[in-house]
N, CA, C, O and the ligand as a Tripos MOL2 file, in Angstrom:
@<TRIPOS>MOLECULE
protein
  285   283    72     0     0
PROTEIN
NO_CHARGES

@<TRIPOS>ATOM
      1 N          30.9980   12.1250   38.2660 N.3       1 MET1
      2 CA         30.9530   12.9410   37.0790 C.3       1 MET1
      3 C          29.5640   13.5750   36.8260 C.2       1 MET1
      4 O          28.9760   13.4850   35.7480 O.2       1 MET1
      5 N          29.1090   14.2040   37.8800 N.am      2 ALA2
      6 CA         27.7970   14.8400   37.7960 C.3       2 ALA2
      7 C          27.9260   16.0670   36.9460 C.2       2 ALA2
      8 O          28.6820   16.9940   37.2370 O.2       2 ALA2
      9 N          27.1690   16.0400   35.8980 N.am      3 LYS3
     10 CA         27.1740   17.2060   34.9960 C.3       3 LYS3
     11 C          25.9690   18.0790   35.3910 C.2       3 LYS3
     12 O          24.8890   17.5950   35.7310 O.2       3 LYS3
     13 N          26.2120   19.3270   35.3280 N.am      4 LYS4
     14 CA         25.1280   20.2640   35.6910 C.3       4 LYS4
     15 C          24.1000   20.3660   34.5410 C.2       4 LYS4
     16 O          24.3910   20.8270   33.4380 O.2       4 LYS4
     17 N          22.9160   19.9180   34.8660 N.am      5 VAL5
     18 CA         21.8780   19.9210   33.8380 C.3       5 VAL5
     19 C          20.5720   20.5490   34.4080 C.2       5 VAL5
     20 O          20.3690   20.6520   35.6180 O.2       5 VAL5
     21 N          19.7470   20.9400   33.4960 N.am      6 GLY6
     22 CA         18.4670   21.5480   33.8650 C.3       6 GLY6
     23 C          17.4910   20.5170   34.3620 C.2       6 GLY6
     24 O          17.8370   19.3460   34.5190 O.2       6 GLY6
     25 N          16.2510   20.9550   34.6150 N.am      7 PRO7
     26 CA         15.2270   20.0400   35.1490 C.3       7 PRO7
     27 C          14.9700   18.8720   34.2310 C.2       7 PRO7
     28 O          14.4940   17.8310   34.6850 O.2       7 PRO7
     29 N          15.2670   19.0070   32.9650 N.am      8 ALA8
     30 CA         14.9710   17.9320   32.0480 C.3       8 ALA8
     31 C          16.2090   17.0720   31.7940 C.2       8 ALA8
     32 O          16.2240   16.2280   30.8990 O.2       8 ALA8
     33 N          17.2340   17.3000   32.5910 N.am      9 GLY9
     34 CA         18.4930   16.6070   32.4190 C.3       9 GLY9
     35 C          18.3890   15.1050   32.5270 C.2       9 GLY9
     36 O          19.1780   14.3680   31.9370 O.2       9 GLY9
     37 N          17.4090   14.6620   33.2870 N.am     10 ARG10
     38 CA         17.2700   13.2040   33.4810 C.3      10 ARG10
     39 C          16.9130   12.4780   32.1710 C.2      10 ARG10
     40 O          17.0140   11.2540   32.0910 O.2      10 ARG10
     41 N          16.5080   13.2200   31.1770 N.am     11 TYR11
     42 CA         16.1590   12.6010   29.9040 C.3      11 TYR11
     43 C          17.4110   12.3160   29.1050 C.2      11 TYR11
     44 O          17.3550   11.6660   28.0620 O.2      11 TYR11
     45 N          18.5350   12.7970   29.5900 N.am     12 GLY12
     46 CA         19.7900   12.5200   28.8780 C.3      12 GLY12
     47 C          20.0510   13.4320   27.7310 C.2      12 GLY12
     48 O          19.1440   14.0830   27.2110 O.2      12 GLY12
     49 N          21.2850   13.4800   27.3380 N.am     13 SER13
     50 CA         21.6610   14.4320   26.3150 C.3      13 SER13
     51 C          21.3750   13.9170   24.9300 C.2      13 SER13
     52 O          21.3890   14.6610   23.9500 O.2      13 SER13
     53 N          21.1180   12.6420   24.8690 N.am     14 ARG14
     54 CA         20.9590   12.0260   23.5590 C.3      14 ARG14
     55 C          19.7220   12.5170   22.8090 C.2      14 ARG14
     56 O          19.5900   12.3120   21.6030 O.2      14 ARG14
     57 N          18.8170   13.1700   23.5420 N.am     15 TYR15
     58 CA         17.6030   13.6930   22.9220 C.3      15 TYR15
     59 C          17.8040   15.0500   22.2730 C.2      15 TYR15
     60 O          17.0350   15.4570   21.4020 O.2      15 TYR15
     61 N          18.8340   15.7350   22.7010 N.am     16 GLY16
     62 CA         19.1290   17.0190   22.0730 C.3      16 GLY16
     63 C          18.3010   18.1700   22.7090 C.2      16 GLY16
     64 O          17.4320   17.9790   23.5590 O.2      16 GLY16
     65 N          18.6400   19.3370   22.2330 N.am     17 LYS17
     66 CA         18.0570   20.5630   22.8170 C.3      17 LYS17
     67 C          16.5930   20.7160   22.4810 C.2      17 LYS17
     68 O          15.7960   21.1180   23.3290 O.2      17 LYS17
     69 N          16.2390   20.4060   21.2770 N.am     18 ARG18
     70 CA         14.8650   20.6520   20.8440 C.3      18 ARG18
     71 C          13.8790   19.8310   21.6760 C.2      18 ARG18
     72 O          12.8300   20.3260   22.0880 O.2      18 ARG18
     73 N          14.2370   18.5610   21.9140 N.am     19 ILE19
     74 CA         13.3500   17.6930   22.6760 C.3      19 ILE19
     75 C          13.2730   18.2050   24.1280 C.2      19 ILE19
     76 O          12.2170   18.1530   24.7570 O.2      19 ILE19
     77 N          14.4000   18.6950   24.6430 N.am     20 ARG20
     78 CA         14.3830   19.1900   26.0270 C.3      20 ARG20
     79 C          13.4620   20.3830   26.1300 C.2      20 ARG20
     80 O          12.7400   20.5300   27.1160 O.2      20 ARG20
     81 N          13.4780   21.2210   25.1420 N.am     21 GLU21
     82 CA         12.5660   22.3620   25.1680 C.3      21 GLU21
     83 C          11.1150   21.9420   25.1370 C.2      21 GLU21
     84 O          10.2500   22.5470   25.7700 O.2      21 GLU21
     85 N          10.8780   20.8910   24.3840 N.am     22 MET22
     86 CA          9.5320   20.3290   24.2950 C.3      22 MET22
     87 C           9.0930   19.7800   25.6270 C.2      22 MET22
     88 O           7.9690   20.0040   26.0770 O.2      22 MET22
     89 N           9.9910   19.0630   26.2440 N.am     23 VAL23
     90 CA          9.7080   18.4720   27.5560 C.3      23 VAL23
     91 C           9.4300   19.5660   28.5870 C.2      23 VAL23
     92 O           8.5280   19.4360   29.4140 O.2      23 VAL23
     93 N          10.2070   20.6330   28.5300 N.am     24 LEU24
     94 CA          9.9800   21.7310   29.4620 C.3      24 LEU24
     95 C           8.6040   22.3070   29.2840 C.2      24 LEU24
     96 O           7.9220   22.6400   30.2530 O.2      24 LEU24
     97 N           8.2060   22.4210   28.0560 N.am     25 LYS25
     98 CA          6.8990   22.9430   27.7280 C.3      25 LYS25
     99 C           5.8050   22.0320   28.2990 C.2      25 LYS25
    100 O           4.8230   22.4990   28.8770 O.2      25 LYS25
    101 N           6.0000   20.7390   28.1220 N.am     26 ILE26
    102 CA          5.0270   19.7550   28.6000 C.3      26 ILE26
    103 C           4.9790   19.8020   30.1150 C.2      26 ILE26
    104 O           3.8990   19.7620   30.7040 O.2      26 ILE26
    105 N           6.1470   19.8860   30.7590 N.am     27 GLU27
    106 CA          6.1670   19.8620   32.1880 C.3      27 GLU27
    107 C           5.5490   21.1120   32.7910 C.2      27 GLU27
    108 O           4.9810   21.0940   33.8830 O.2      27 GLU27
    109 N           5.6800   22.1810   32.0520 N.am     28 LYS28
    110 CA          5.0520   23.4310   32.5230 C.3      28 LYS28
    111 C           3.5580   23.2670   32.4930 C.2      28 LYS28
    112 O           2.8560   23.7460   33.3830 O.2      28 LYS28
    113 N           3.0710   22.6040   31.4900 N.am     29 LYS29
    114 CA          1.6420   22.3520   31.3400 C.3      29 LYS29
    115 C           1.1730   21.3960   32.4150 C.2      29 LYS29
    116 O           0.0830   21.5640   32.9630 O.2      29 LYS29
    117 N           1.9860   20.3870   32.7260 N.am     30 GLN30
    118 CA          1.6650   19.4310   33.7460 C.3      30 GLN30
    119 C           1.4180   20.0700   35.0820 C.2      30 GLN30
    120 O           0.4990   19.7030   35.8140 O.2      30 GLN30
    121 N           2.2410   21.0160   35.3810 N.am     31 ARG31
    122 CA          2.1810   21.6400   36.7000 C.3      31 ARG31
    123 C           0.9410   22.4820   36.8910 C.2      31 ARG31
    124 O           0.5730   22.8090   38.0190 O.2      31 ARG31
    125 N           0.3010   22.8300   35.8040 N.am     32 GLN32
    126 CA         -0.8900   23.6130   35.9440 C.3      32 GLN32
    127 C          -2.0250   22.7040   36.4470 C.2      32 GLN32
    128 O          -2.0010   21.4860   36.2760 O.2      32 GLN32
    129 N          -3.0200   23.3530   37.0750 N.am     33 ARG33
    130 CA         -4.1370   22.5820   37.5110 C.3      33 ARG33
    131 C          -5.0400   22.2920   36.3330 C.2      33 ARG33
    132 O          -5.2090   23.1120   35.4300 O.2      33 ARG33
    133 N          -5.6250   21.0790   36.3660 N.am     34 HIS34
    134 CA         -6.4520   20.6590   35.3130 C.3      34 HIS34
    135 C          -7.9180   20.6740   35.7360 C.2      34 HIS34
    136 O          -8.2320   20.6560   36.9260 O.2      34 HIS34
    137 N          -8.8010   20.7050   34.7590 N.am     35 VAL35
    138 CA        -10.2410   20.7210   35.0570 C.3      35 VAL35
    139 C         -10.7120   19.2690   35.2110 C.2      35 VAL35
    140 O         -10.3930   18.3920   34.4090 O.2      35 VAL35
    141 N         -11.4730   19.0650   36.2640 N.am     36 CYS36
    142 CA        -12.0110   17.7500   36.5510 C.3      36 CYS36
    143 C         -13.1600   17.4480   35.5490 C.2      36 CYS36
    144 O         -14.0310   18.2900   35.3310 O.2      36 CYS36
    145 N         -13.1480   16.2480   34.9510 N.am     37 PRO37
    146 CA        -14.2070   15.9320   34.0120 C.3      37 PRO37
    147 C         -15.5500   15.7300   34.6970 C.2      37 PRO37
    148 O         -16.5950   15.7660   34.0470 O.2      37 PRO37
    149 N         -15.5250   15.5210   35.9850 N.am     38 LYS38
    150 CA        -16.7550   15.2460   36.7520 C.3      38 LYS38
    151 C         -17.3980   16.5030   37.3170 C.2      38 LYS38
    152 O         -18.5570   16.8050   37.0310 O.2      38 LYS38
    153 N         -16.6460   17.2190   38.1090 N.am     39 CYS39
    154 CA        -17.1980   18.4110   38.7750 C.3      39 CYS39
    155 C         -16.8270   19.6970   38.1190 C.2      39 CYS39
    156 O         -17.2990   20.7680   38.5010 O.2      39 CYS39
    157 N         -15.9630   19.5920   37.1080 N.am     40 LYS40
    158 CA        -15.5470   20.7470   36.3310 C.3      40 LYS40
    159 C         -14.7420   21.8010   37.1450 C.2      40 LYS40
    160 O         -14.5880   22.9560   36.7460 O.2      40 LYS40
    161 N         -14.2680   21.3460   38.2510 N.am     41 MET41
    162 CA        -13.4870   22.2540   39.0720 C.3      41 MET41
    163 C         -12.0060   22.1170   38.6480 C.2      41 MET41
    164 O         -11.5510   21.0440   38.2520 O.2      41 MET41
    165 N         -11.3020   23.2080   38.7450 N.am     42 LYS42
    166 CA         -9.8460   23.1790   38.4170 C.3      42 LYS42
    167 C          -9.0490   22.7080   39.6280 C.2      42 LYS42
    168 O          -8.2620   23.4480   40.2180 O.2      42 LYS42
    169 N          -9.2860   21.4520   39.9690 N.am     43 LYS43
    170 CA         -8.6520   20.9300   41.1860 C.3      43 LYS43
    171 C          -7.9220   19.6290   40.8840 C.2      43 LYS43
    172 O          -7.5610   18.8950   41.8040 O.2      43 LYS43
    173 N          -7.7070   19.3420   39.6370 N.am     44 VAL44
    174 CA         -7.1160   18.0550   39.3080 C.3      44 VAL44
    175 C          -5.5840   18.1810   39.3280 C.2      44 VAL44
    176 O          -4.9790   19.0950   38.7680 O.2      44 VAL44
    177 N          -5.0190   17.2040   40.0090 N.am     45 LYS45
    178 CA         -3.5680   17.1330   40.1140 C.3      45 LYS45
    179 C          -3.0980   15.8240   39.4970 C.2      45 LYS45
    180 O          -3.7560   14.7910   39.6180 O.2      45 LYS45
    181 N          -1.9920   15.8840   38.8610 N.am     46 ARG46
    182 CA         -1.4180   14.6250   38.2900 C.3      46 ARG46
    183 C          -0.6730   13.9320   39.4320 C.2      46 ARG46
    184 O           0.2390   14.4960   40.0360 O.2      46 ARG46
    185 N          -1.0900   12.6890   39.7110 N.am     47 VAL47
    186 CA         -0.4420   11.9850   40.7940 C.3      47 VAL47
    187 C           0.6200   11.0410   40.3020 C.2      47 VAL47
    188 O           1.5750   10.7470   41.0220 O.2      47 VAL47
    189 N           0.4690   10.5610   39.0830 N.am     48 SER48
    190 CA          1.4420    9.6750   38.5240 C.3      48 SER48
    191 C           1.3030    9.7560   36.9860 C.2      48 SER48
    192 O           0.4380   10.4600   36.4660 O.2      48 SER48
    193 N           2.1380    9.0500   36.3100 N.am     49 THR49
    194 CA          2.0600    9.1180   34.8460 C.3      49 THR49
    195 C           0.6750    8.6040   34.3790 C.2      49 THR49
    196 O           0.3280    7.4360   34.5600 O.2      49 THR49
    197 N          -0.0690    9.4980   33.7940 N.am     50 GLY50
    198 CA         -1.3940    9.1360   33.2920 C.3      50 GLY50
    199 C          -2.4590    9.0450   34.3360 C.2      50 GLY50
    200 O          -3.5990    8.7200   34.0040 O.2      50 GLY50
    201 N          -2.1590    9.3110   35.5690 N.am     51 ILE51
    202 CA         -3.1480    9.2230   36.6470 C.3      51 ILE51
    203 C          -3.3900   10.6130   37.2740 C.2      51 ILE51
    204 O          -2.4490   11.2880   37.6910 O.2      51 ILE51
    205 N          -4.6290   11.0090   37.3280 N.am     52 TYR52
    206 CA         -5.0110   12.3240   37.8020 C.3      52 TYR52
    207 C          -5.9950   12.1690   38.9450 C.2      52 TYR52
    208 O          -6.8150   11.2500   38.9560 O.2      52 TYR52
    209 N          -5.9050   13.0850   39.9140 N.am     53 LEU53
    210 CA         -6.8080   13.0480   41.0350 C.3      53 LEU53
    211 C          -7.4110   14.4230   41.2370 C.2      53 LEU53
    212 O          -6.7090   15.4350   41.2470 O.2      53 LEU53
    213 N          -8.7330   14.4400   41.3970 N.am     54 CYS54
    214 CA         -9.4440   15.6580   41.6700 C.3      54 CYS54
    215 C          -9.4730   15.8800   43.1750 C.2      54 CYS54
    216 O          -9.9610   15.0490   43.9420 O.2      54 CYS54
    217 N          -8.9360   17.0280   43.5720 N.am     55 LYS55
    218 CA         -8.9120   17.3350   45.0070 C.3      55 LYS55
    219 C         -10.2800   17.7410   45.5180 C.2      55 LYS55
    220 O         -10.5190   17.7780   46.7250 O.2      55 LYS55
    221 N         -11.1470   18.0340   44.6210 N.am     56 LYS56
    222 CA        -12.4910   18.5120   45.0130 C.3      56 LYS56
    223 C         -13.4290   17.3350   45.2710 C.2      56 LYS56
    224 O         -13.9880   17.2090   46.3600 O.2      56 LYS56
    225 N         -13.5930   16.5020   44.2970 N.am     57 CYS57
    226 CA        -14.5750   15.3860   44.4200 C.3      57 CYS57
    227 C         -13.9030   14.0430   44.5950 C.2      57 CYS57
    228 O         -14.5830   13.0360   44.7920 O.2      57 CYS57
    229 N         -12.6030   14.0040   44.5270 N.am     58 GLY58
    230 CA        -11.9180   12.7480   44.7990 C.3      58 GLY58
    231 C         -11.8420   11.8130   43.6000 C.2      58 GLY58
    232 O         -11.3500   10.6900   43.7180 O.2      58 GLY58
    233 N         -12.3170   12.2590   42.4650 N.am     59 THR59
    234 CA        -12.2830   11.4080   41.2960 C.3      59 THR59
    235 C         -10.8540   11.1640   40.8270 C.2      59 THR59
    236 O         -10.0580   12.0870   40.6570 O.2      59 THR59
    237 N         -10.5660    9.8940   40.6270 N.am     60 LYS60
    238 CA         -9.2450    9.5180   40.1440 C.3      60 LYS60
    239 C          -9.4300    8.9890   38.7290 C.2      60 LYS60
    240 O         -10.2570    8.1070   38.5000 O.2      60 LYS60
    241 N          -8.6900    9.5030   37.8110 N.am     61 PHE61
    242 CA         -8.9080    9.0190   36.4530 C.3      61 PHE61
    243 C          -7.5960    8.9360   35.6980 C.2      61 PHE61
    244 O          -6.5990    9.5680   36.0440 O.2      61 PHE61
    245 N          -7.6410    8.1550   34.6870 N.am     62 ALA62
    246 CA         -6.4490    7.9960   33.8240 C.3      62 ALA62
    247 C          -6.6470    8.7950   32.5660 C.2      62 ALA62
    248 O          -7.7510    8.8450   32.0250 O.2      62 ALA62
    249 N          -5.6160    9.4070   32.1040 N.am     63 SER63
    250 CA         -5.6980   10.1590   30.8800 C.3      63 SER63
    251 C          -4.3380   10.1350   30.2230 C.2      63 SER63
    252 O          -3.5370    9.2220   30.4240 O.2      63 SER63
    253 N          -4.0980   11.1730   29.4250 N.am     64 GLY64
    254 CA         -2.7900   11.1950   28.7610 C.3      64 GLY64
    255 C          -1.6500   11.1450   29.7060 C.2      64 GLY64
    256 O          -1.7590   11.6210   30.8360 O.2      64 GLY64
    257 N          -0.5590   10.5830   29.2830 N.am     65 ALA65
    258 CA          0.5860   10.4040   30.1540 C.3      65 ALA65
    259 C           1.1400   11.7020   30.6860 C.2      65 ALA65
    260 O           1.6940   11.7460   31.7850 O.2      65 ALA65
    261 N           0.9940   12.7620   29.9110 N.am     66 TYR66
    262 CA          1.6040   14.0340   30.3150 C.3      66 TYR66
    263 C           0.6110   15.0220   30.8460 C.2      66 TYR66
    264 O           0.9200   15.7680   31.7750 O.2      66 TYR66
    265 N          -0.5600   15.0490   30.2930 N.am     67 TYR67
    266 CA         -1.6110   15.8960   30.8290 C.3      67 TYR67
    267 C          -2.9350   15.3910   30.3050 C.2      67 TYR67
    268 O          -2.9820   14.7090   29.2820 O.2      67 TYR67
    269 N          -4.0430   15.7290   31.0200 N.am     68 PRO68
    270 CA         -5.3270   15.1670   30.6000 C.3      68 PRO68
    271 C          -5.6110   15.4580   29.1240 C.2      68 PRO68
    272 O          -5.3710   16.5550   28.6210 O.2      68 PRO68
    273 N          -6.1160   14.4580   28.4730 N.am     69 GLU69
    274 CA         -6.4110   14.6230   27.0410 C.3      69 GLU69
    275 C          -7.3840   15.7510   26.8380 C.2      69 GLU69
    276 O          -8.3190   15.9650   27.6090 O.2      69 GLU69
    277 N          -7.1290   16.4430   25.7920 N.am     70 GLY70
    278 CA         -8.0350   17.5590   25.4510 C.3      70 GLY70
    279 C          -7.7240   18.8320   26.2480 C.2      70 GLY70
    280 O          -8.3990   19.8460   26.0700 O.2      70 GLY70
    281 N          -6.7390   18.7940   27.0990 N.am     71 ALA71
    282 CA         -6.4040   19.9420   27.8960 C.3      71 ALA71
    283 C          -5.7190   20.9910   27.0460 C.2      71 ALA71
    284 O          -5.3540   22.0520   27.5510 O.2      71 ALA71
    285 ZN        -13.8270   16.7170   40.5410 Zn       72 ZN72
@<TRIPOS>BOND
     1     1     2 1
     2     2     3 1
     3     3     4 2
     4     3     5 am
     5     5     6 1
     6     6     7 1
     7     7     8 2
     8     7     9 am
     9     9    10 1
    10    10    11 1
    11    11    12 2
    12    11    13 am
    13    13    14 1
    14    14    15 1
    15    15    16 2
    16    15    17 am
    17    17    18 1
    18    18    19 1
    19    19    20 2
    20    19    21 am
    21    21    22 1
    22    22    23 1
    23    23    24 2
    24    23    25 am
    25    25    26 1
    26    26    27 1
    27    27    28 2
    28    27    29 am
    29    29    30 1
    30    30    31 1
    31    31    32 2
    32    31    33 am
    33    33    34 1
    34    34    35 1
    35    35    36 2
    36    35    37 am
    37    37    38 1
    38    38    39 1
    39    39    40 2
    40    39    41 am
    41    41    42 1
    42    42    43 1
    43    43    44 2
    44    43    45 am
    45    45    46 1
    46    46    47 1
    47    47    48 2
    48    47    49 am
    49    49    50 1
    50    50    51 1
    51    51    52 2
    52    51    53 am
    53    53    54 1
    54    54    55 1
    55    55    56 2
    56    55    57 am
    57    57    58 1
    58    58    59 1
    59    59    60 2
    60    59    61 am
    61    61    62 1
    62    62    63 1
    63    63    64 2
    64    63    65 am
    65    65    66 1
    66    66    67 1
    67    67    68 2
    68    67    69 am
    69    69    70 1
    70    70    71 1
    71    71    72 2
    72    71    73 am
    73    73    74 1
    74    74    75 1
    75    75    76 2
    76    75    77 am
    77    77    78 1
    78    78    79 1
    79    79    80 2
    80    79    81 am
    81    81    82 1
    82    82    83 1
    83    83    84 2
    84    83    85 am
    85    85    86 1
    86    86    87 1
    87    87    88 2
    88    87    89 am
    89    89    90 1
    90    90    91 1
    91    91    92 2
    92    91    93 am
    93    93    94 1
    94    94    95 1
    95    95    96 2
    96    95    97 am
    97    97    98 1
    98    98    99 1
    99    99   100 2
   100    99   101 am
   101   101   102 1
   102   102   103 1
   103   103   104 2
   104   103   105 am
   105   105   106 1
   106   106   107 1
   107   107   108 2
   108   107   109 am
   109   109   110 1
   110   110   111 1
   111   111   112 2
   112   111   113 am
   113   113   114 1
   114   114   115 1
   115   115   116 2
   116   115   117 am
   117   117   118 1
   118   118   119 1
   119   119   120 2
   120   119   121 am
   121   121   122 1
   122   122   123 1
   123   123   124 2
   124   123   125 am
   125   125   126 1
   126   126   127 1
   127   127   128 2
   128   127   129 am
   129   129   130 1
   130   130   131 1
   131   131   132 2
   132   131   133 am
   133   133   134 1
   134   134   135 1
   135   135   136 2
   136   135   137 am
   137   137   138 1
   138   138   139 1
   139   139   140 2
   140   139   141 am
   141   141   142 1
   142   142   143 1
   143   143   144 2
   144   143   145 am
   145   145   146 1
   146   146   147 1
   147   147   148 2
   148   147   149 am
   149   149   150 1
   150   150   151 1
   151   151   152 2
   152   151   153 am
   153   153   154 1
   154   154   155 1
   155   155   156 2
   156   155   157 am
   157   157   158 1
   158   158   159 1
   159   159   160 2
   160   159   161 am
   161   161   162 1
   162   162   163 1
   163   163   164 2
   164   163   165 am
   165   165   166 1
   166   166   167 1
   167   167   168 2
   168   167   169 am
   169   169   170 1
   170   170   171 1
   171   171   172 2
   172   171   173 am
   173   173   174 1
   174   174   175 1
   175   175   176 2
   176   175   177 am
   177   177   178 1
   178   178   179 1
   179   179   180 2
   180   179   181 am
   181   181   182 1
   182   182   183 1
   183   183   184 2
   184   183   185 am
   185   185   186 1
   186   186   187 1
   187   187   188 2
   188   187   189 am
   189   189   190 1
   190   190   191 1
   191   191   192 2
   192   191   193 am
   193   193   194 1
   194   194   195 1
   195   195   196 2
   196   195   197 am
   197   197   198 1
   198   198   199 1
   199   199   200 2
   200   199   201 am
   201   201   202 1
   202   202   203 1
   203   203   204 2
   204   203   205 am
   205   205   206 1
   206   206   207 1
   207   207   208 2
   208   207   209 am
   209   209   210 1
   210   210   211 1
   211   211   212 2
   212   211   213 am
   213   213   214 1
   214   214   215 1
   215   215   216 2
   216   215   217 am
   217   217   218 1
   218   218   219 1
   219   219   220 2
   220   219   221 am
   221   221   222 1
   222   222   223 1
   223   223   224 2
   224   223   225 am
   225   225   226 1
   226   226   227 1
   227   227   228 2
   228   227   229 am
   229   229   230 1
   230   230   231 1
   231   231   232 2
   232   231   233 am
   233   233   234 1
   234   234   235 1
   235   235   236 2
   236   235   237 am
   237   237   238 1
   238   238   239 1
   239   239   240 2
   240   239   241 am
   241   241   242 1
   242   242   243 1
   243   243   244 2
   244   243   245 am
   245   245   246 1
   246   246   247 1
   247   247   248 2
   248   247   249 am
   249   249   250 1
   250   250   251 1
   251   251   252 2
   252   251   253 am
   253   253   254 1
   254   254   255 1
   255   255   256 2
   256   255   257 am
   257   257   258 1
   258   258   259 1
   259   259   260 2
   260   259   261 am
   261   261   262 1
   262   262   263 1
   263   263   264 2
   264   263   265 am
   265   265   266 1
   266   266   267 1
   267   267   268 2
   268   267   269 am
   269   269   270 1
   270   270   271 1
   271   271   272 2
   272   271   273 am
   273   273   274 1
   274   274   275 1
   275   275   276 2
   276   275   277 am
   277   277   278 1
   278   278   279 1
   279   279   280 2
   280   279   281 am
   281   281   282 1
   282   282   283 1
   283   283   284 2
@<TRIPOS>SUBSTRUCTURE
     1 MET1         2 RESIDUE 1 A MET
     2 ALA2         6 RESIDUE 1 A ALA
     3 LYS3        10 RESIDUE 1 A LYS
     4 LYS4        14 RESIDUE 1 A LYS
     5 VAL5        18 RESIDUE 1 A VAL
     6 GLY6        22 RESIDUE 1 A GLY
     7 PRO7        26 RESIDUE 1 A PRO
     8 ALA8        30 RESIDUE 1 A ALA
     9 GLY9        34 RESIDUE 1 A GLY
    10 ARG10       38 RESIDUE 1 A ARG
    11 TYR11       42 RESIDUE 1 A TYR
    12 GLY12       46 RESIDUE 1 A GLY
    13 SER13       50 RESIDUE 1 A SER
    14 ARG14       54 RESIDUE 1 A ARG
    15 TYR15       58 RESIDUE 1 A TYR
    16 GLY16       62 RESIDUE 1 A GLY
    17 LYS17       66 RESIDUE 1 A LYS
    18 ARG18       70 RESIDUE 1 A ARG
    19 ILE19       74 RESIDUE 1 A ILE
    20 ARG20       78 RESIDUE 1 A ARG
    21 GLU21       82 RESIDUE 1 A GLU
    22 MET22       86 RESIDUE 1 A MET
    23 VAL23       90 RESIDUE 1 A VAL
    24 LEU24       94 RESIDUE 1 A LEU
    25 LYS25       98 RESIDUE 1 A LYS
    26 ILE26      102 RESIDUE 1 A ILE
    27 GLU27      106 RESIDUE 1 A GLU
    28 LYS28      110 RESIDUE 1 A LYS
    29 LYS29      114 RESIDUE 1 A LYS
    30 GLN30      118 RESIDUE 1 A GLN
    31 ARG31      122 RESIDUE 1 A ARG
    32 GLN32      126 RESIDUE 1 A GLN
    33 ARG33      130 RESIDUE 1 A ARG
    34 HIS34      134 RESIDUE 1 A HIS
    35 VAL35      138 RESIDUE 1 A VAL
    36 CYS36      142 RESIDUE 1 A CYS
    37 PRO37      146 RESIDUE 1 A PRO
    38 LYS38      150 RESIDUE 1 A LYS
    39 CYS39      154 RESIDUE 1 A CYS
    40 LYS40      158 RESIDUE 1 A LYS
    41 MET41      162 RESIDUE 1 A MET
    42 LYS42      166 RESIDUE 1 A LYS
    43 LYS43      170 RESIDUE 1 A LYS
    44 VAL44      174 RESIDUE 1 A VAL
    45 LYS45      178 RESIDUE 1 A LYS
    46 ARG46      182 RESIDUE 1 A ARG
    47 VAL47      186 RESIDUE 1 A VAL
    48 SER48      190 RESIDUE 1 A SER
    49 THR49      194 RESIDUE 1 A THR
    50 GLY50      198 RESIDUE 1 A GLY
    51 ILE51      202 RESIDUE 1 A ILE
    52 TYR52      206 RESIDUE 1 A TYR
    53 LEU53      210 RESIDUE 1 A LEU
    54 CYS54      214 RESIDUE 1 A CYS
    55 LYS55      218 RESIDUE 1 A LYS
    56 LYS56      222 RESIDUE 1 A LYS
    57 CYS57      226 RESIDUE 1 A CYS
    58 GLY58      230 RESIDUE 1 A GLY
    59 THR59      234 RESIDUE 1 A THR
    60 LYS60      238 RESIDUE 1 A LYS
    61 PHE61      242 RESIDUE 1 A PHE
    62 ALA62      246 RESIDUE 1 A ALA
    63 SER63      250 RESIDUE 1 A SER
    64 GLY64      254 RESIDUE 1 A GLY
    65 ALA65      258 RESIDUE 1 A ALA
    66 TYR66      262 RESIDUE 1 A TYR
    67 TYR67      266 RESIDUE 1 A TYR
    68 PRO68      270 RESIDUE 1 A PRO
    69 GLU69      274 RESIDUE 1 A GLU
    70 GLY70      278 RESIDUE 1 A GLY
    71 ALA71      282 RESIDUE 1 A ALA
    72 ZN72       285 GROUP 0 **** ****
């Protein structure tokens, strides 16, 4: 009984449309490159929930679960 859902479908329908739109917004932000707090290069990639890795200087740091704090 696979229902066709969007990218945020894994969050389930119980959250409703508004939350899904919020999640989509957050995920869009997540996919952007972030600025490294150390070298200030826009080379930071989110590797896991709350874990970010700078491709430039190799700094791995923890921050907000969805995107670096203050971003
Ligand atoms: Zn860096």
